[in-house]
N, C-alpha and C positions, 0 to 999 in steps of 0.2 A: 636464231634462238629458239630453243623449245619450251621456254617458259616466258611469262610476263610478270613484271614487278608491278604491284598494285599498292599505290600510296607512296608515303616516304621511307627511306632507309633509316632505321633506329640504330642508336649506338655506333656511329661509324668511327672506325679506328684505323689509322695507319701503322702497318706493322713491317713495312720495308721501304727504303727510299734509295734513290741512286744506284750504287754498285751492289747494293744487298738485293737487287732484283735480278734474278738469274736471266730472265728474258729481256734485258734492256736493250741489247743490240736490235733485236727484232722489233721491238717496240719503235725505236727510232727509225728503222727501215720502213715499216708500215705506216705510221702515224706522223713521224717527224720529231725532230729534237725537243726536249720539253724536261720539266723537272718532274720525271714520273715518280709515283708512289704507289705501292701495292696497298689496297684497303680492304676491311671486312665490315660487315654489318648485318643486321637483322632486318627481315622485310617479309611482308606476305606476298607470295608468289602464286600465279595460275599456271599449273602445268597444262600441256596441250590437252590432255584428256579431260580437263576442266576442274580437277581437284584443286583446292586451295590449301597452302601450307604456310606456317611461320617457317622460316628457313634462314641458315647462316649463308651469306653470299659473298664472294670476293670478286674484287675487279681492279682494274689499273686505271689510274687518273693522272692528267697533267694539266697545269693551268693553261687556258687558251686552246686546249685540245679536248678536254672532256673526259668522260668515263667511257672505258672500252673493256670488252671482253669480260661480261659478267659470267660467273660460274656458281653453281649450287655446291656448297661444301657440305651441308648436312640438312636434312629435312628435320625440323624440330617437332613441330605438332600440327596435326591437321586442323583447319579452320572449319568449324560447323556452321552452315548458313542457318540463320534464324528465320 
């Protein structure tokens, strides 16, 4: 992972479940069978170079398995240190 999530994910939202997830077979093979959901939310992230941003992130999640494969979809605003 080339970024770190700082704090909690705000405004979490599920936008795909079950067969609506294109990667479902791969997720089952890698992590196990589960009720997989594709989710998104807003979080403050720290990039490898040290900059901090508010960003929209996406991930896969299943009960009993947890959150997997976080991706940055869009950098929204740089967070200025005070």
